[in-house]
Each structure stands twice: as structure tokens, then as C-alpha cells.
TITI-513929 format. One line per field, with one value per residue (C-alpha): x, y, z; residue number from 1; residue in three letters. Coordinates in nm, 2 decimals, decimal comma, padded with zeros to 4 digits. Each point is the difference from the previous one (the first is absolute). Layout:
<rs>
px <- [X:...] .
py <- [Y:...] .
pz <- [Z:...] .
n <- [NUM:...] .
res <- [ALA:...] .
</rs>
This chain:
<rs>
px <- [00,00:00,13:-00,11:00,14:-00,09:00,32:-00,16:-00,35:-00,19:-00,02:-00,31:-00,16:00,12:-00,12:-00,20:00,17:00,36:00,19:-00,10:00,28:00,03:00,29:-00,02:00,21:-00,05:00,22:-00,17:00,08:00,24:-00,27:-00,13:-00,27:00,01:-00,22:-00,13:-00,37:-00,10:-00,35:-00,10:-00,31:-00,19:-00,19:00,01:-00,16:-00,31:00,05:00,13:00,27:00,18:00,27:00,21:00,31:00,30:00,34:00,33:00,29:00,28:00,26:00,31:-00,12:-00,34:-00,17:-00,35:-00,01:-00,36:-00,18:-00,38:-00,05:-00,21:-00,24:-00,03:-00,06:-00,29:-00,20:00,07:-00,23:-00,06:-00,35:-00,10:-00,25:-00,20:-00,33:00,17:-00,12:00,20:00,34:00,07:00,15:00,13:-00,20:00,14:-00,18:00,03:00,30:00,09:00,27:00,16:00,05:00,17:00,22:00,09:00,27:00,03:00,31:-00,02:00,21:-00,03:00,25:00,08:-00,10:-00,30:-00,03:-00,14:-00,09:00,12:-00,11:00,21:-00,04:-00,20:00,02:-00,22:00,03:-00,22:-00,01:-00,18:-00,05:00,33:00,28:00,32:00,27:00,28:00,25:-00,24:-00,09:00,37:00,01:-00,34:00,00:-00,33:-00,01:-00,26:-00,03:-00,26:-00,17:-00,20:00,16:-00,15:-00,05:-00,02:00,29:-00,13:00,29:00,00:-00,33:-00,18:-00,28:-00,17:-00,36:-00,32:-00,27:-00,23:00,25:-00,18:00,29:00,34:00,11:00,24:00,12:00,17:00,19:00,01:00,22:00,30:-00,12:00,01:-00,31:-00,37:-00,20:-00,30:-00,12:00,04:00,04:-00,08:00,03:-00,11:00,13:-00,12:00,22:00,13:00,11:-00,27:-00,15:-00,36:-00,08:00,15:-00,15:00,11:-00,10:00,03:00,17:-00,26:00,26:00,17:-00,26:-00,18:00,21:00,28:00,28:-00,06:00,30:-00,21:-00,10:00,36:-00,07:-00,23:-00,11:-00,23:-00,13:00,12:-00,13:-00,24:-00,28:00,12:00,04:-00,33:-00,18:00,18:-00,25:00,21:00,01:00,09:00,13:00,05:-00,09:00,04:-00,26:-00,30:-00,19:00,25:00,17:00,29:00,21:-00,17:-00,04:00,21:00,30:00,33:00,17:-00,03:00,24:-00,05:00,18:-00,08:-00,01:00,04:-00,21:00,22:-00,05:00,34:00,07:00,06:00,05:00,15:-00,20:-00,16:-00,09:-00,26:-00,01:-00,32:00,06:-00,24:00,17:-00,21:00,13:-00,11:00,11:-00,19:00,13:00,07:00,12:00,19:-00,01:00,27:00,12:00,34:00,29:-00,09:-00,36:-00,19:-00,21:00,19:-00,16:00,13:-00,19:00,06:-00,15:00,16:-00,06:-00,16:-00,07:-00,25:00,01:-00,13:00,19:-00,21:00,10:-00,22:-00,02:-00,15:-00,03:-00,05:-00,34:-00,08:-00,21:-00,18:-00,33:-00,22:-00,31:-00,33:00,14:00,31:00,24:00,26:-00,07:00,20:-00,19:00,17:-00,18:00,16:00,32:00,26:00,21:-00,20:00,11:-00,11:00,18:00,10:00,18:00,04:00,26:-00,05:00,33:00,10:00,32:00,02:00,24:00,08:00,09:00,37:00,14:00,32:00,27:-00,15:-00,34:00,15:00,18:-00,33:-00,19:00,21:-00,24:-00,29:00,15:00,09:-00,31:-00,20:-00,33:-00,11:-00,34:-00,11:-00,23:-00,18:-00,16:-00,33:00,17:-00,04:00,28:00,13:00,27:00,28:00,36:00,31:00,14:00,33:00,28:00,27:00,04:00,29:00,09:00,00:00,27:-00,03:00,36:-00,07:-00,36:-00,07:-00,38:-00,17:-00,33:-00,11:-00,20:-00,17:-00,19:-00,28:-00,27:-00,33:00,03:-00,36:-00,02:-00,30:-00,13:-00,21:-00,25:00,11:-00,12] .
py <- [00,00:00,34:00,20:-00,10:00,15:00,09:00,13:00,07:00,15:-00,22:-00,22:00,24:00,36:00,33:00,19:00,33:-00,13:-00,08:-00,31:00,00:-00,28:-00,07:-00,20:-00,08:-00,12:-00,18:00,22:00,34:00,09:-00,04:00,30:00,20:-00,23:00,09:-00,19:-00,01:00,02:-00,08:00,07:-00,19:00,02:-00,30:-00,18:00,30:00,01:00,34:00,35:00,04:-00,21:00,18:-00,09:00,21:-00,03:00,04:00,04:-00,21:00,15:00,11:-00,13:-00,36:-00,05:-00,08:00,11:00,19:00,08:00,09:-00,05:00,14:00,31:-00,20:-00,28:00,21:00,18:-00,32:00,03:00,16:-00,05:00,10:00,06:-00,28:00,15:-00,19:-00,34:-00,25:-00,30:-00,08:00,24:-00,16:00,22:00,03:-00,17:00,24:00,34:00,20:-00,17:-00,09:-00,29:-00,06:-00,25:00,16:-00,19:00,15:-00,14:00,07:-00,05:00,15:00,15:00,08:-00,02:00,20:-00,01:-00,04:-00,33:-00,11:-00,31:-00,18:00,02:-00,08:00,11:-00,02:00,11:00,14:00,15:00,35:00,13:00,36:00,05:00,25:-00,10:00,25:-00,02:-00,12:-00,27:-00,11:-00,03:-00,29:-00,14:-00,37:-00,18:-00,33:-00,21:-00,11:-00,18:00,33:00,23:00,34:00,26:00,33:00,20:00,20:00,03:-00,05:-00,35:-00,08:00,16:00,26:00,19:00,12:00,09:-00,27:00,23:00,07:-00,11:-00,07:-00,18:-00,17:-00,28:-00,14:-00,33:-00,09:-00,38:00,03:-00,01:-00,31:-00,38:-00,05:00,08:00,26:-00,21:00,11:00,32:-00,08:00,28:-00,04:00,26:00,05:00,19:00,23:-00,31:-00,16:-00,26:-00,12:00,12:-00,07:-00,20:00,03:-00,14:00,15:-00,19:00,18:-00,02:00,02:-00,32:-00,20:00,26:00,11:-00,25:00,03:00,37:00,21:00,28:-00,23:00,03:00,36:00,04:00,31:00,01:00,26:-00,15:00,27:-00,13:00,16:-00,17:-00,35:00,03:00,09:-00,27:-00,15:-00,30:-00,36:-00,06:-00,36:00,00:00,22:-00,08:00,23:00,03:00,25:00,28:00,22:-00,13:00,26:00,03:00,35:-00,09:-00,11:00,16:-00,13:-00,25:-00,19:-00,13:-00,22:-00,22:-00,38:-00,22:-00,31:-00,23:00,23:00,16:00,37:00,17:00,36:00,22:00,08:00,34:00,14:00,27:00,16:00,17:00,34:00,07:00,33:00,32:00,33:00,36:00,04:-00,10:-00,31:-00,03:-00,30:00,03:-00,29:00,03:-00,20:-00,13:-00,08:-00,37:00,06:-00,04:00,25:00,06:00,19:00,24:00,18:00,37:00,05:00,32:00,36:00,08:00,33:00,08:00,30:00,11:00,18:00,24:00,08:00,26:00,15:00,35:00,31:00,37:00,16:00,37:00,08:00,29:-00,02:00,25:00,12:00,11:00,34:-00,14:00,09:-00,24:-00,10:-00,22:-00,29:-00,11:-00,33:-00,11:-00,20:00,14:-00,32:-00,29:-00,36:-00,23:-00,32:-00,13:-00,33:-00,14:-00,25:-00,18:-00,09:-00,18:-00,03:-00,34:-00,10:-00,36:-00,14:-00,07:-00,25:-00,20:00,00:-00,30:00,17:00,33:-00,18:-00,18:00,33:00,13:-00,22:00,21:00,34:-00,12:-00,20:00,10:-00,11:00,08:-00,05:00,17:-00,20:00,23:-00,10:-00,07:-00,25:00,22:-00,02:00,32:00,02:00,23:00,08:00,07:00,35:-00,05:00,09:-00,21:-00,26:-00,01:-00,34:-00,01:-00,17:-00,07:00,10:00,34:00,07:-00,20:-00,02:00,11:-00,01:00,08:00,29:-00,02:00,26:-00,12:00,17:-00,13:-00,11:00,13:00,38:00,21:00,31:00,30:00,20:00,25:00,36] .
pz <- [00,00:-00,10:00,30:00,34:00,34:00,19:00,32:00,12:00,29:00,31:00,04:00,25:-00,05:00,17:-00,26:00,05:-00,02:-00,32:-00,20:-00,25:-00,26:-00,23:-00,32:-00,30:-00,35:-00,26:-00,26:00,16:-00,29:-00,26:-00,20:00,17:00,31:00,29:00,31:00,03:00,37:00,12:00,36:00,10:00,33:00,13:-00,34:-00,17:00,22:00,17:00,00:-00,27:-00,25:-00,19:-00,30:-00,10:-00,22:00,16:-00,19:00,11:00,20:-00,26:00,19:00,05:-00,17:00,33:00,12:00,32:00,11:00,32:-00,02:00,35:-00,10:-00,21:00,25:00,30:-00,17:00,08:00,37:00,26:00,37:00,13:00,36:00,03:00,29:-00,09:-00,05:00,27:-00,11:-00,16:-00,29:-00,31:-00,28:-00,33:-00,31:-00,24:00,17:00,14:00,33:00,24:-00,18:-00,37:-00,24:-00,26:-00,32:-00,23:-00,35:-00,21:-00,37:-00,28:-00,34:-00,27:-00,37:-00,31:-00,02:00,38:00,12:00,35:00,17:00,32:00,32:00,37:00,30:00,37:00,30:00,35:00,27:00,14:00,30:00,12:00,18:-00,03:00,17:00,08:-00,25:00,25:00,11:-00,35:-00,09:00,24:-00,09:-00,09:-00,05:00,21:00,18:00,36:00,20:00,09:-00,21:-00,04:00,24:-00,18:00,32:00,13:00,35:00,24:00,17:-00,17:00,29:-00,03:00,29:-00,07:00,17:00,01:-00,19:-00,29:-00,32:-00,23:00,03:-00,32:-00,04:-00,33:-00,08:-00,32:-00,04:-00,31:00,24:00,18:-00,07:00,23:-00,05:00,19:00,07:00,35:00,20:00,37:00,25:00,38:00,25:00,35:00,31:00,22:00,19:-00,33:00,02:-00,33:-00,03:-00,36:-00,30:-00,34:-00,34:-00,34:-00,32:-00,29:-00,29:-00,27:00,12:-00,20:-00,20:-00,30:00,10:-00,25:-00,07:00,11:00,15:00,29:00,12:00,12:00,30:00,19:00,31:00,24:00,33:00,25:00,26:-00,21:-00,31:00,15:00,19:-00,33:-00,20:-00,25:-00,11:00,12:00,36:00,03:00,38:00,29:00,37:00,15:-00,23:00,21:-00,01:-00,26:-00,20:00,18:00,34:00,15:00,30:-00,22:00,10:-00,32:-00,28:-00,22:-00,35:-00,26:-00,30:-00,01:-00,30:-00,06:00,21:00,22:00,05:00,06:-00,34:00,10:00,27:00,31:00,04:00,34:00,05:00,35:00,11:00,15:00,29:00,12:00,00:-00,14:00,02:-00,36:-00,31:-00,17:-00,37:-00,20:-00,32:-00,24:-00,27:-00,30:00,09:-00,23:00,00:-00,11:00,33:00,19:00,32:00,29:00,27:00,27:00,10:00,35:00,13:-00,07:-00,34:-00,16:-00,28:-00,23:-00,34:-00,27:-00,22:-00,36:-00,17:-00,35:-00,03:-00,21:00,07:-00,08:-00,03:00,31:-00,17:-00,18:-00,19:00,18:-00,16:-00,09:-00,16:00,28:00,14:00,36:00,23:00,16:00,32:-00,01:-00,33:00,03:-00,23:00,03:-00,14:00,10:-00,28:00,11:00,34:00,06:00,36:00,09:00,33:00,18:00,31:00,21:00,18:00,27:00,11:00,34:00,07:-00,25:-00,03:-00,28:-00,18:-00,01:-00,11:-00,29:-00,10:-00,01:-00,28:-00,20:00,12:-00,08:-00,35:-00,08:-00,32:00,15:00,36:00,17:00,32:00,23:00,25:00,33:-00,19:-00,23:-00,30:-00,27:-00,15:-00,27:00,11:-00,11:00,21:-00,05:00,20:-00,24:00,18:00,26:00,25:00,13:00,38:00,21:00,37:00,06:-00,15:00,08:00,32:00,01:-00,32:-00,19:-00,35:-00,13:-00,34:-00,20:-00,22:-00,21:-00,14:-00,36:-00,06:00,02:00,09:-00,18:00,09:-00,20:-00,25:00,07] .
n <- [1:2:3:4:5:6:7:8:9:10:11:12:13:14:15:16:17:18:19:20:21:22:23:24:25:26:27:28:29:30:31:32:33:34:35:36:37:38:39:40:41:42:43:44:45:46:47:48:49:50:51:52:53:54:55:56:57:58:59:60:61:62:63:64:65:66:67:68:69:70:71:72:73:74:75:76:77:78:79:80:81:82:83:84:85:86:87:88:89:90:91:92:93:94:95:96:97:98:99:100:101:102:103:104:105:106:107:108:109:110:111:112:113:114:115:116:117:118:119:120:121:122:123:124:125:126:127:128:129:130:131:132:133:134:135:136:137:138:139:140:141:142:143:144:145:146:147:148:149:150:151:152:153:154:155:156:157:158:159:160:161:162:163:164:165:166:167:168:169:170:171:172:173:174:175:176:177:178:179:180:181:182:183:184:185:186:187:188:189:190:191:192:193:194:195:196:197:198:199:200:201:202:203:204:205:206:207:208:209:210:211:212:213:214:215:216:217:218:219:220:221:222:223:224:225:226:227:228:229:230:231:232:233:234:235:236:237:238:239:240:241:242:243:244:245:246:247:248:249:250:251:252:253:254:255:256:257:258:259:260:261:262:263:264:265:266:267:268:269:270:271:272:273:274:275:276:277:278:279:280:281:282:283:284:285:286:287:288:289:290:291:292:293:294:295:296:297:298:299:300:301:302:303:304:305:306:307:308:309:310:311:312:313:314:315:316:317:318:319:320:321:322:323:324:325:326:327:328:329:330:331:332:333:334:335:336:337:338:339:340:341:342:343:344:345:346:347:348:349:350:351:352:353:354:355:356:357:358:359:360:361:362:363:364:365:366:367:368:369:370:371:372:373:374:375:376:377:378:379:380:381:382:383:384:385:386:387:388:389:390:391:392:393:394:395:396:397:398:399:400:401:402:403:404:405:406:407:408:409:410:411:412:413:414] .
res <- [MET:ALA:VAL:THR:ILE:VAL:SER:PHE:ALA:GLN:THR:HIS:THR:PRO:ALA:TYR:ASN:ASN:GLN:TYR:LEU:VAL:ALA:SER:SER:THR:ASN:ALA:ALA:GLN:THR:ASN:PHE:LYS:TYR:VAL:VAL:THR:VAL:GLU:ILE:ASN:GLY:GLY:THR:SER:VAL:GLU:ASN:THR:THR:LEU:GLU:VAL:PRO:PRO:ARG:PRO:ASP:ASN:GLY:PHE:LEU:TYR:TYR:ASN:PRO:GLN:ARG:ILE:ALA:ARG:SER:SER:ILE:LYS:THR:GLU:PHE:HIS:LYS:ASP:GLU:THR:THR:PHE:PHE:ILE:PRO:SER:LEU:THR:GLN:PRO:SER:GLU:LEU:LYS:LYS:VAL:THR:VAL:GLY:ILE:ASP:GLU:LYS:TYR:GLY:SER:PRO:VAL:SER:GLY:PHE:GLY:GLY:VAL:SER:SER:SER:TYR:PHE:ILE:TRP:ASN:ALA:SER:TYR:LYS:ASN:LEU:SER:PHE:ALA:ASP:TYR:VAL:TYR:SER:THR:THR:THR:SER:ALA:LYS:ASP:LEU:THR:LEU:VAL:PRO:SER:LEU:ILE:ASP:THR:ILE:LYS:TYR:GLU:GLN:LYS:TYR:LEU:PHE:LYS:THR:TRP:HIS:LYS:GLY:PHE:SER:THR:ARG:ASP:LEU:ARG:TYR:LEU:TYR:ILE:GLU:SER:PHE:ASP:SER:SER:ASN:ASN:THR:ILE:GLN:VAL:VAL:THR:PHE:GLU:ASN:PRO:SER:TYR:THR:VAL:GLY:ALA:GLY:SER:TYR:ASN:ARG:ASN:PHE:LEU:SER:LEU:ASN:VAL:SER:PRO:TYR:GLY:ILE:ASN:ASN:PHE:SER:GLY:THR:ILE:THR:ALA:LYS:THR:ASN:ILE:GLY:ILE:ASP:ASN:ILE:PRO:SER:ASN:ALA:ALA:LYS:TYR:THR:MET:TYR:PHE:LEU:ASP:SER:SER:PRO:ALA:ILE:SER:SER:ASN:THR:TYR:THR:VAL:ASN:ILE:ASP:THR:MET:CYS:SER:LYS:PHE:SER:ARG:TYR:VAL:LEU:HIS:PHE:LEU:ASN:THR:TYR:GLY:ASN:TRP:ASP:SER:PHE:THR:PHE:ASN:LYS:LEU:SER:ARG:TYR:ASN:THR:ASP:LYS:ASP:SER:ASP:MET:PHE:LYS:LYS:ILE:PRO:TYR:SER:LEU:ASN:SER:VAL:ASN:LYS:TYR:THR:TYR:ASP:LYS:SER:VAL:ASN:ASP:THR:VAL:VAL:TYR:ASN:THR:VAL:LEU:THR:ASN:LYS:MET:THR:LEU:ASN:SER:ASN:PHE:ILE:ASN:GLU:THR:GLN:ALA:SER:TRP:LEU:TRP:ASP:LEU:LEU:THR:SER:PRO:ASP:ILE:LYS:LEU:GLU:ASN:SER:SER:GLY:ASP:ILE:ILE:SER:VAL:LYS:CYS:THR:ASN:LYS:ASN:TYR:GLU:SER:LYS:LYS:LYS:VAL:ASN:ASP:LYS:LEU:PHE:ASN:ILE:THR:ILE:GLU:ILE:GLU:ASN:SER:LEU:GLN:ASP:THR:ARG:GLN:GLY:ALA] .
</rs>
């Protein structure tokens, strides 16, 4: 075969990092030679399929091509606030996980004729590794699904009434199935008060389809107590899946054997009262999961006003054609007013590991604010820089973040 793939993207590659491929052809010296590259998403069933002609590199005749920008146009992560079971990415719409197939054909001669070549596939998910991290990235599998959270020590602390806390698992990095989600609740004396097991519906439904390797679930007490999927085991039928007196709960996946097939998450229930309002920010992290952090100290709210106006002559002609000045007429007419609502949020004291993790929050392209009523509001962070904190330098420290509503308000035009 004339076309040979020299190197290709790794089997699972972050969508927003480079996906370079290199190919060669024994016909590269032919007249009018070009490589014909086709980028296909999900076998041509969704989003965008692109064909383009690429000339060979003049020094060695090789093809060097990066389909990243085309491939990542099919990637999108939604905040699935109304989902009451395991979320599985769509095959036909932009979603969190996609299969990319790159075909490399060739054309040459006079007149130009086309000739068949080779193709290969890989998977992308909505992740964007730092360049230094991606330089060391090597796809491999273990006995545990990849946790897409960046929460330090896999421990969250939330209020019982918090409505949203998302966790995402990527089975493409595991040799084991994700068949059952096991959740165990404990009281303040560390006694088990509830055990519940949910079956992953994609284990049997759609088996063999790659999108079932990517699972997301709202694992807040609210989410787990309103779970609409199949419960295969529950120790205390008469009480909630996460009881109201729970001090913490842990969760992990089991395969069909059953053996543990993921890391263990711990969620601590915060029962402390505070005089300050409490705000939770959910943010898309660099691995493609919605991480969450609570700001429970002093917060401030303000509104920026931006007005457009013009000057008007405040005089008018009276009945005898004389100019008169009307004090009730506004000589400055405001015809457009835009209001931007802003907040300054302060956290409790945090440690170095948490401070490093929260870099992900301040740089996130998608942030949701959950208020005390459980409402979700889209916001953006307006901090221009983020200083990493060190205990040796800063002793005790917290984080301050400035956010503004993505949706602006307007006032009447005069």
C-alpha cells in the first residue's frame, strides 16, 4: 500500500490538545501529488465530516496534519441539571465523547487521479490538559475507570440540601466494567445507616457502543434520593438513599464479578451554621467534569450600569412662537441602559492543595452558580490573574473570586 501511517493520535486523547498524525507515501514524488485527508466524526453520523487536500512536506514528502480543530467542534459538555439517572453522551449530537476517524488517500498524475489509502480511529473527550502535563500524557488502562474530577483526595464537603454535585467516570481507561454504583452512608459515629446499589443501564443497553464508556451522575443527596434508575439492593427500604442524619457517604463502582472498578469518592455532610450566605460554584474542569466549590464567607453584591445617551435642546416653541424653557424636560436622554450584576465571593481557609486545584475554577470557560434556593445561574469569572498560595509564604489563606452574571438586565429607554 502506497500510504503508510507513521504516527497517530493516542487511543483516547483530550479534545483540546494536539492530535498530530504523520503519514508517508511511496508516490509522493509523482506529478501533482497531494494527500486527501477525511476527518469523520462517529462514522459520519454527527456534526461535521471534512475532506481536504494537503500537499506533502517539500523536504521529505510526508504528511503532517492536526485534525484537532475539526474534531473538537463535535465536543460539548452540558450541565445536566434535570438528569435523574446516569447520563450517557449522545452519538448524533455534540457531546462529551466522540470517535474520530481520519482517512488518508492520495491523488496525483496528469490528469489527476485518486487512489485509496488507509484510515485509523481514536476517541476524544472534552478535556484540555496543560501543555506540560500533555507532554507526559500516555494512554494506558488500569483496573479502575478514570476519575475526571480534580477534587483533592476525592473528598467533597457539601450541605445536605445542595442540589448538584456531578461525578464523571471514563471507562475507556479501564479493563473492568462499570456495572453497579455502590453507595454507603454513615452517621456521625461512623456507623453504617444505609447501603444502596444502582445498576448502570448502559451496561446492557447499547452494549458495544463506545459512548457507554462515559458516565456522569448527580451524586448530591438530592440527586441520589431522586434517582430514577434501577436499584438492585437497599438495606433500609423505609428511608432515603442518603438519610437526612448522614454525616458522610462513600461511593464506588463494581464490575459484574463484583470487584471494585473505580476509585472511592467520599462526600462529607457539612452541618455547621454560618451567618453568611452560602454560594456553590460548579465549574467545568480541565478533565471534562463539573467540579464544585463552596464559598461560605463574606460576599458582596453590586451592579454596574452602562448607559447610552444623547443631548436634547430643552427649549420649545409656545403658542406665540417664542422659545420657552421647560424645567420638566430632561435635556439628557438615556436611550439604552445595560445592567451587569456582579458578586465578590470569599472562601473559608484552604490549604495549598485546594489552592492549586482552584486554578481550574478561575480559568474555567463555563461556571454555574447555585444559590441557596437551588437555582442555577450562568456566570463568568472576571479575575484577571491568580496567585498560587503557599503555606510557608502566606500562612493561613483563603480565595476571593469575582463573578458576574452572563445574562445582563436592561432598563427602559427614555
